[in-house]
PAVEXVO-474388 format. One record per residue: x, y, z of N, C-alpha, C in turn; residue in three letters. Coordinates in steps of 0.2 Angstrom, whole numbers, plus 2048, in hexadecimal, padded with zeros to 3 digits. Atoms other than C-alpha are relative to their C-alpha. Example, Ala and Ser with C-alpha at 12.3 -4.5 7.8 and 13.67 -1.06 7.14 Angstrom:
BEGIN
8047FA80083E7EA827804806800ala 7FC7FA7FF8447FB8247FC805803ser 
! end
This chain:
BEGIN
8078098038408138558047FC804unk 7FE8087FF84580185B7FB7FA7F9unk 8038068068427F584B8017FA805unk 8008087FF83D7E28508037FE7FCunk 7FD8068038477D88477FE7FB7FEunk 8038068008447C68488017FF808unk 8008027F78447BB85A806801803unk 7F77FE8018597BE859801808802unk 7FD7FB80085B7CF8547FB809802unk 8027F87FE8587E28598048047FDunk 7FE7FA80285E7F28557FB806802unk 8037F980185B80185B8018067FDunk 8007FB80585C80C84D7FC7FD7F9unk 80380180585680883C8048047FAunk 7FD7FC80685F80D82C7FB7FB7FAunk 80780280785880E81C7F98017FFunk 8048027FD8498118227FB8007FAunk 80080380883B80B8147F6800802unk 8087FF7FE82881281B800809806unk 8027FB7FD8248248227FE801809unk 8027FD7F781E82A8357F78007FDunk 80780280080C8268387FC8087FCunk 8067F780480683B8318038007FAunk 80080080B80D8358207FA7FD7FFunk 8088008047F982F81F7FD8067FEunk 8017F78077F98438187FD7FB7FAunk 8018028067FA8388077FB7FB800unk 8078037FE7EE82D80D7F88047FDunk 8057F98027E283E80C8028027F9unk 7FE7FF8057EB8427FE7FE7FD7F9unk 8028068067E78327F57F88027FBunk 8058008027D48377F67FC8087FBunk 8027FC8077CD8407E77FF808804unk 8057F87FF7CB8557ED8007FF809unk 7FE8007FB7D284E801804805801unk 7F67FA7FE7E185C8097FD7FB807unk 7FD8007F77E9858817802805804unk 7FE7FA8007EC8648238057FD807unk 7FB8057FF7FB85F82E801805808unk 7FE7FE7FA7FE8658428067FB802unk 7F88027FE8128628428068047FFunk 7F87FD8058228688408028047FBunk 7FE8008068288708308027FC7FEunk 7FB80380583186282A7FF7F87FEunk 80680680482585582C7FF7FC7FCunk 80380680981D85281E8048057FEunk 7F97FE80882A8598128037F9802unk 7FE8068028328478187FD7FB7FFunk 80480480282283F8168008007F8unk 8027FE80A8208458048087FE7FDunk 7FA8038048358407FF7FF7FA803unk 7FE80880183382D8057FA7FF7FCunk 80680480582082A8017FF8027F8unk 8027FD80681D8367F08088007FDunk 7FB7FE80483083B7E98047FB7FEunk 7FC80580483A82E7EC7FE7F9802unk 80480780282E8207E77FD8017FCunk 80580280682A8207D78008097FEunk 8007FA80282C8337D67F78027FEunk 8038018038198347D67FB807802unk 8027F98008168477DA7F9800808unk 8067FF7FA8098517E77F9800800unk 8088018037FA84E7DD7FE809804unk 8057F98007ED85C7E3802803805unk 8027FF7FA7EF85E7F58097FD803unk 7FA8027FA7FF8557FB8058057FDunk 7FA7FD80181185A7F8802808803unk 7FE7F97FE81686E7FC7F8803801unk 8087FB7FE8008707FB7FE7FF808unk 8048017F77FF86880C800807804unk 7FD7FC7FB7FA8768198027FD804unk 7FE8027FB804876828800807806unk 8027F67FB80488083B8087FF7FDunk 7F88017FE81887B83A801803807unk 8028007F681887B84D808800800unk 7F87FF7FC8268838548037FF808unk 7FF7FF7F68318878667FB803801unk 8097FD7FD81E8928697FD7FC800unk 8098058028128848648057FB807unk 7FF8067FE81F87886E801802808unk 8017FA7F981F88587E7F7800803unk 8067FE7FD80D88B87D7F97FE7FCunk 80280480580787F8707FA8047FCunk 8037FC8057FE8808617FA8017FAunk 8078038007EA87F8647FE8067FAunk 7FF7FC8057EA89185A8017FF7FAunk 7FB7FF80A7F589184B7FA7FA7FFunk 8088068037EA87F8477F98057FFunk 80D7FF8037D68878488088097FAunk 7FD7FB8067E189983F8007FA7FAunk 8008048057E888B8317FB7FD7FFunk 8078038057D788282F7FB8037FEunk 8077F88047CE89582E8037FF7FAunk 7FB7FD8077DB89981F7FD7FB7FDunk 7FE8058057DB8878177F77FF7FCunk 8087FF7FF7C88888187FD8057F9unk 7FF7FC8067CB89680E7FF8017F8unk 7F98008067D98948007FF7F77FDunk 7FC80A8027D987F8007F48007FCunk 8078038047C88797F37FF7F9801unk 80280C7FE7C38667F97FA800802unk 8068017FD7B885E7FF8007FB808unk 8008047FD7BE85480E808802801unk 7FD7FC7FD7CA85C81B8037FA806unk 7FE8037FB7D6852825806803804unk 7FA7FD7F67E18598358027F9803unk 7FE8077FD7F084C838803803804unk 7FA7FD7FB7F885284A8057F8801unk 7FB8047FF80A84B84B804802806unk 7FF8027F9814849859802807804unk 7FE7FB7FD81985C85D7F8800806unk 8057FF7FC80485E8617FE7FD804unk 8018067FF80284F8678047FC808unk 7FC8027F880F84E878801808802unk 8017FC7FF80C8608787F7803805unk 8038037FC7FC85C87D7F88027FAunk 8057FB8057F08698707FA7FB7FDunk 8028068047E286086E7FA8037F9unk 8038008067DC86085C7F87FE800unk 8068048017CC85685D7FD806804unk 8057FE7FE7C58648677FF8077FAunk 7FA7FC8047CD87185B7F97FF7F7unk 8018048037C586784C7FA801800unk 8078038017B38618517FD808802unk 8027FC8007AF8748548008037F7unk 8028008087AF8758417FC7FB7FDunk 8038048007A88658407F7802800unk 8078007FD79886B8497FC8067FAunk 8017FB80379887A83C7FC7FE7F8unk 7FF7FC80879587182E8057FC7FCunk 7F98008057A986E8288007F97FDunk 7FF8058007AE85F81F8057FE801unk 7F88027FD7BD85A82A7FD7FA806unk 7FF8087FA7C484C8378058037FFunk 7FA7FF7FC7D184C8418027F7803unk 8008077FE7DE83C844807802802unk 7F78017FC7ED83B8508037FC7FEunk 7FB8038077FB836844806800804unk 7FB8007FD80B8398508047FC7FDunk 7FC8067FE81A83084D8007FB803unk 7FC80880081D8238587F9800802unk 80480580280981C8558017FD7FCunk 7FD8058028138158498018017F8unk 8017FD8078168158377FB8027F9unk 8027FE80680D81A8287FA7FC7FFunk 8058078028028098257FD801808unk 8038007F97FF80A8377F980A801unk 8037F98027F981E8337FA8007FBunk 8067FE8037EF81C8277FA7FA801unk 8088007FF7E181182E801804806unk 8027FC7FD7E181C83B7FD8067FAunk 8027FC8037DD82982E7F97FE800unk 8048008027D181E8267FC7FE805unk 8058007F97C681B8367FF807803unk 8037FA7FE7C682D83B7FD8027FAunk 8037FE8057C08328287F77FC804unk 8088047FE7B282382C7FC802806unk 8047FE7FA7AC82783E8018087FFunk 8027F98007AE83A83C7FC8037F8unk 7FF7FE8067AC83D82B7F67FC7FDunk 80680680379E82D8227FB802807unk 8047FC7FB79682E8347F97F8800unk 8078067FF7858218397FE8007F9unk 8057FF80277C81782D7FB7FA802unk 8088087FF76C80A82E7FE7FF7FBunk 80680480476880781F8027FC7FAunk 7FF8088047697FA8118098007FAunk 7F88008047777F38098027FF7FBunk 80080380877C7F07F68047FE7FFunk 80080580177D7E17F08068017F9unk 7FE7FC80178D7E07E9805804800unk 7FD7FB8017957F07EB807800806unk 7F88047FA7A77ED7F4804809803unk 7FB7FC7FE7B27F88008077FF7FFunk 7FA8038027C47F47F9804805805unk 7FC7FD7FC7D27F78078077FB7FEunk 7F98068037E57F17FE804806802unk 7FA7FD7FE7F27F97FA800809805unk 8027F97FE7F880A8028048067FEunk 7FF7F88067F781C7F880A801802unk 7FC7FB8008078247F38057F8806unk 7F98027FF8148167FE8007F87FDunk 80080680380F8057F68028027F7unk 7FC7FE80681980C7E67FA8007FAunk 80480380780D8047D87F7802801unk 8037FF7FE7FE80A7E27F88037F9unk 8057FF8057F58137D27FC7FE7FDunk 8008058067F58087C67FE7FB803unk 8008047FE7F47FA7D17F8801802unk 8087FF7FC7E18027D97FC7FF7F8unk 8058018077DB8047C67FF7FA7FDunk 7FF8058047E07F27C37FA7FC804unk 8048037FD7D77EB7D17F88057FFunk 8068007FF7C87F57CF7FE7FC7F8unk 8018048067C77EE7BD7FE7FB7FFunk 8028088017C87DE7BE7F97FF807unk 8067FF7FB7BA7DF7CE7F98007FBunk 8087FE8017AE7E87C57FE7F97FAunk 8038038087B17DE7B27FC7F9806unk 8058098007AC7CF7BF7F8800804unk 80780180079C7D67C37FD806804unk 8027FE7F879E7E17D480180B7FDunk 7FD7FA80279F7F47D5804802807unk 7FA7FD7F87AD7FC7E18028077FFunk 7FF7F97FA7AF80B7ED8097FF7FFunk 7F98027FF7C080B7EA807803805unk 8017FA7F97C381B7F48088037FCunk 7F67FF7FF7D68207F08018007F7unk 7FE8008077DD8267DD7FC8027FCunk 8047FF8097D882A7CB7F97FA801unk 8058068017C881C7CF7FB804804unk 8057FE7FB7C18247DD7FB8077FEunk 8057F98007B38307DD7FF804808unk 7FC7FB7FB7BB8397EC7F77FC807unk 8018027FC7B183B7FA7F67FF800unk 8078018017A08367F38007F5803unk 7FF8027FE7A68257F48037FC809unk 8008037FA7AB8258057FB802803unk 8047FD7FA79B82B80C7F97FB7FDunk 80280880679781A8008027F8805unk 7FF8057FD79D80F80D7FE7FE804unk 8038027FE79380C8177F77FA7FBunk 8058068057868038088047FC7FEunk 7FF8038047907F88027FF7F8803unk 8018057FD7907E68058047FD803unk 7FB8017FA7A17E280C8078037FEunk 7FB7FC7FF7B07E780F8037FA7FCunk 7FB8087FF7BE7DD8058098027FFunk 7F87FE7FD7D27DE80D8047FC7FAunk 7FA8048037DE7DB7FF809800802unk 7FC7FD7FC7EB7DC8098057F9806unk 7FF8057F97F77D08187FE802805unk 8017FD7FC7F27DC8227FD808801unk 8037F68017EE7F38207F97FE7FDunk 8067FD8017DC7F48207FE7F9804unk 8048017F97D77E682D7FB802803unk 8007FF7F97D67EF83B7F88047FCunk 8067FE8077CB7F982E7FA7FE800unk 8058047FE7C07EE82B7FB7FE805unk 7FF8027F97BF7E883B7F9807802unk 8057FC7FD7B67F783F7FB8027FCunk 8068038047AB7F78317FB7FB800unk 8038068027A57E68337FC80380Bunk 8037FF7FA7A07ED8487FD8087FFunk 8047FC80179B7FF8427FA7FF7FCunk 8088028047907FA8337FF7FA7FFunk 80580780178D7E98358017FC7F9unk 7FE8038087987E58248047FB802unk 7FB8048017A07D68228068047FDunk 7FE8018067B07D381A8057FD800unk 7FC8078037BC7C8810806802800unk 7F57FF8017D07C88138037FC7FBunk 7FA8078037DB7C3804806803801unk 7FD8008007E97C58088078037FDunk 7FD8008057F37C27FA7FB8057FBunk 8037FB8077F17D17EC8047FC7FBunk 7FD8058087F17C77D98028007FDunk 7FF7FC8077FB7C97CD8067F77FCunk 8018078057FA7BE7BF7FA7FC7FEunk 8068058027EE7B37B67FA7FC808unk 8008077FD7EE7A57C27FA802809unk 8027FC7FA7EB7B17D37FA8047FEunk 8067FA8027E27BE7CB7F77FD801unk 8048037FF7D47B17C87FF7FB803unk 8008027FB7D47A77D57FF807807unk 7FF7FC7FF7D47B97DD7F6803801unk 8077FF8047C27BC7D47FB7FE803unk 8058027FD7B97AE7D88007FF808unk 8007FF7F97BC7AE7EC7FD8067FEunk 8037FA7FC7B77BF7ED7F77FF7FCunk 8068038017A77B87E37FB7FE801unk 8028057FF7A47AA7EC7FE805805unk 8027FC7F77A47B77FD7FA8017FEunk 8087F78007967C47F57FC7FA7FFunk 80580680178C7B47EC7FD8047FBunk 8037FE80678B7BF7DE7FE7FB7F9unk 8038068037857B67CE8087FF7FBunk 7F78028037977AD7C68008037FAunk 7FD8008047927AF7B58038067FDunk 7FD7FB8007977BF7B3809800803unk 7F78027FD7A87BB7BA8037FC7FCunk 7FB8038047AC7AD7B28008017F6unk 7FD7FD8087AB7B57A0803806800unk 7F97FD7FF7B77C07A68057FF800unk 7FB8047FF7C07B77AE8057FA7F9unk 7FF8078037C27AC79C7FF8057FAunk 8007FA8057C37BD79380A8007FFunk 7F97FC7FD7D17C479D8077FB800unk 7FB8048007DB7B379E8037FE7F7unk 7FD8018087DB7B078B8048067FFunk 7FC7FB8017E27C278A806800801unk 7F78017FC7F17BD7968037FB7FCunk 7F88048037F97AE78F7FF7FF7F8unk 7FE7FD8097F57B577B805802801unk 7F97FE7FE8027BF7848057FE801unk 7FB8047FC80B7B378E8037FA7F8unk 7FE80280680C7A977C8028017FBunk 7FD7FD8048137B477380B800806unk 7FC8017FC8207B77828057F8801unk 7FF8058008247A57838068017FBunk 7FB8018058317A7774806802801unk 7FB7FF7FA83B7B377D8037FB804unk 7FD8037F883A7A878D8067FB7FFunk 7FF80580283E7987828098027FEunk 7FB7FA80484D7A277A806801806unk 7FA7FC7FC8567AB7888027FC807unk 8008037F985279E7998057FE802unk 7FA8027FD86179879B806804803unk 7FA7FB7FB86A7A77A17FB805801unk 8087FA7F88597AF7AA8037FE805unk 7FC7FF7FA85B7B47BB7FB7F7801unk 8038067FC8547A27C57FE803809unk 8037FE7F88547A87D87FF808802unk 8027FC7FE84C7B67E17FE801806unk 8028017F984B7BD7EF7FC809800unk 8037FC7FE83D7C97F6802808806unk 7FF7FC7FB8407DC7FF7FC804802unk 8027FA8028337E68017F87FF806unk 8047FF7FA8217EA80D7FD7FA7FFunk 8048057FE8147DB80F7FD7FE7F9unk 8078058048067DA8048058007F9unk 7FE8028078137DD7F28057FB800unk 7FA8057FE81F7D17FB7FC7F87FDunk 8008088048157C27FA7FE7FF7FBunk 8027FF80880A7C77EC8077FD7FBunk 7FA7FF80681A7C87E18037F7803unk 7FA8067FF8237B67EB7FA7FC7FBunk 8078078028117AB7E68008027F7unk 7FB8008088167B47D48037FD7FDunk 7F98008018277B07D17FF7F8801unk 8028048008227A07D87FD7FA7FCunk 8078048008137997D18018017F7unk 7FF80080A8167A17BD8047FF7FDunk 7F98018018277A07BD8077FD800unk 7FC8047FF82F7967C5805801805unk 7FB7FC7FC83C7A07CE8017FC806unk 7FD8017F984579B7DE7FF805806unk 8007FA7FC8417A57EC8067FD804unk 7FB8017FB8537A77F87FE804805unk 8037FC7F884E7B48047FB8087FEunk 80580080283F7BB808800806806unk 8037FC7F983E7CD8157FC8067FFunk 8077FA7FE82E7D981B803805801unk 7FE7FD7FF8337E881C7FD807803unk 8037F87FE8237F48218007FE80Aunk 8038047FA8227EC8347FA800801unk 80A8007FD8107E48338007FD80Aunk 8047FF7FA8097E38458017F6801unk 7FE8057FC8107D28507F87FC7FDunk 80A8048027FC7CB84D8007FE7FBunk 8028018077FE7CA83C8077F9800unk 7F880580380F7C183A7FF7FA7FCunk 80080580080B7B183E7FA7FB7F8unk 8008038078017B082E7FF8027FAunk 7FD7FE80880B7BA8228037FA7FFunk 7FB8028028187AE8267FC7F67FCunk 80480880380B79E8228008007F8unk 8017FE8058097A68118057FE7FDunk 7F97FF80181C7A380D8007FA800unk 7FF8097FE81978E8137FC7FF7FAunk 80580680580D78B8057FD8037FBunk 8007FA8048137977F87FC7FA7F8unk 7FF80180581178B7EB7FD7F7803unk 8038097FA80A7747EE8087FE801unk 7F98027F981E7737EF804805801unk 7FC7F97FC8247817F47FF805805unk 7FF7FB7FC82878A801807806805unk 7F97FC7FC83379780C7FF803805unk 7FD7FF7F98387A081B7FF8077FFunk 8017F77FD8327B681D805802806unk 7FA7FD7F883F7C08297FB8077FDunk 8027F77FC8357D283180A805802unk 7F97FB8008457DE82E7FD8067FDunk 8007FA8048437F082D807803800unk 7F97FE8038577F482F8028017FAunk 7FD80380585F7F781F8057FD7FFunk 7FB8037FF86E7F38268047F9800unk 8028047FE8687E382B7FD7FC7FBunk 80580180685D7DF81A8098007FEunk 7F87FF8078707E38118047F9801unk 8008067FD8777D481C7FF7FA7FFunk 80280480186C7C98198007FE7FBunk 7FD80380786D7C98068058017FFunk 7F88058018807C78078027FA801unk 8008087FD87E7B78107FA7FD7FDunk 80780680486F7B28058067FB7FBunk 7FD8068068767A47F97FA8027F9unk 8037FC8068717A87E78017FC7FBunk 7FB80680487D79A7DE8028047FDunk 7FC7FC80288479D7D17FC8067F8unk 8027FE8058787A57C67FE808804unk 8017F87FD8727BB7C47FC7FD804unk 8087FF7FB8667BC7D37FA8067FFunk 8027F88058597C97CE7F8800806unk 8008017F98537CF7E17F98077FCunk 8047FA7FA8427DB7E4801802805unk 7FF7FC7FA8447EA7EF8008067FEunk 8027F78018447FD7F18068027FEunk 7FA8018038528047EA804801807unk 7FB7FE7F985B8067FE8057F77FAunk 7FA8078008657F37F68028027FBunk 7FF8018058687FA7E5809801801unk 7F68047FF87D7FA7EE8007F8800unk 7FC8067FD87C7EA7F57FD7F97FAunk 7FE8068068747E17E58038017F9unk 7FA7FF8048827E97DA8057FB802unk 7FB8067FF88E7E07E58007F7800unk 8018058038857D17E37FF7FD7FAunk 8028018068867D37D27F87FE7FFunk 8068038028737D27D27FC8037FEunk 8057FB8068637DB7C77FC802808unk 8047FB7F98577E67D17FC8017FBunk 8077FF8008447E87D07FE802803unk 8017FC7FD83F7F77D77FA7FE804unk 8078007FF82F7F27E17FC803807unk 8018007FC82D7F97F0804807804unk 7FD7F980082F80D7F98077FD805unk 8027FC80683A8147F78047FC7FAunk 7FB80280783D8117E38018077FDunk 7FD7FB80284981E7DE8038017F9unk 7FB80080984E81A7CC7F87FC7FEunk 8057FF80383C8177C77F9804801unk 8047FD8028308217C17F87FE7FEunk 8078037FB81E81C7C57F88077FFunk 8087FA80380E8247BB7F87FC805unk 8068047FD8008177BC8007F97FDunk 7FB80780180B8077B97FD7FC804unk 8028047FB8037F97C08047F97FFunk 7FB80480380D7E77C67F87F7802unk 8058067FF7FA7DC7CA7FC7FF7FBunk 8018028087EF7D67C07FE7FD7FDunk 8018028097EB7CE7B28058077FDunk 7FB7FD8037F37DC7A9806802805unk 7F87FF7FD8017E27B78037FB7FFunk 7FB8068038077D17B58038027F9unk 7FD7FE80480B7D67A7807803800unk 7FA7FB7FF8157E57AA8057FD803unk 7FC8017FB81C7DB7B68077FA7FDunk 7FA8058088267CE7A98038067FEunk 7FD7FD80482A7DB79F808803803unk 7FD7F97FB8347E87AD8057F6801unk 7FA8087F983D7D37B58057FF7F6unk 7FC8038068427CD7A28028087FDunk 7FD7FB8048467E0799806801805unk 7FD8007FB84F7E17AA8067FB7FEunk 7FA80B80285A7CE7A88048057F9unk 7FD80080785D7D37978058077FFunk 7FE7FB7FF8637E4799805802804unk 7FC8007FB86F7E27A58047FA7FFunk 7F980480687B7D37987FC7F9804unk 80380880086E7C37A18007FD7FCunk 
! end
């Protein structure tokens, strides 16, 4: 794999991968309640996706249809030589008999696509009989699991949701935000985003996780007033597709809100776009801000006592969604000084300039630069070359950076895939409530390490 680092550096390999390949989007399917992924690939492919996206990423578990539950063709030499169409057909038949699901998604890997298996014609045979099944071409050479995520969402929209020419429901939103499993804290974050939007007066098709109604919500996608993309780039392609298919507008907010200031700004931006009554939203904002600042008022006693020994400079190494969000929070809420920012999820070139612009306006008087680097060796090198001064740096990163952070005598808060030293159930670091949890994490880490 060729990893593009920046305009001056390239590598023909990637040390310490921070994402899976496109077929990792099996976990996009697994995140839909009663969604069943079926994979047409080799025996080790999806096993590897599980270990980086779930097991070594907060120990999230496989859930109803992930991990060892996923039916697979387990393609071998015979399928490479003679094709795997017959074996895939048998797998689909068996899965319908054994698996209890509302939506089945066949994801093809490198072997099936390279040998030319016509997965579409096999699946369409079952679609014509009324089975709830779709197919997505997710060979690893298509890109990483974030690219695969949007391949799968569009496949479900086109093949399962289908056509719609009815009315739109004012105040109903389709949410496109963090990538399930890949974003370590996605389950808690989805809960908080939905809570905030519903508190402001909206109904939300959350589509994934514990708050989703499963295929019922996916079928309701065309009825929504608009699509909300809460992400620097993932979801924009899907929203544009929905705009063309269902004549649905979309609102793109690149910064996931952390803390009262950003969350209140986020709510008002969505309310203004939707044109709904502002009264309920403002009442909700007032209630949430009162609670948020109540806790901050009590937290200030700790801060005033320990401020002289707490970290003042930081770095963020992680995917673009959490990277931008954390920088906004750390600068504006905590007054910390940004030293090094590295985005690791390989955003497409067309989105990079817009992402870079966000770092130039972190605050009225604070700007910084961001680099796009996938290679762990280069990341470690850049961290070692960074000037954190005499203070103890705090670095928000993946588990891969633990050794170099130890060398720097810094503190680590794991916020990005893979995360091997955090057990994550439904924790959130965003919104009003998640920001308080993040503060607890940052300063517990600080004082427990003798800062």
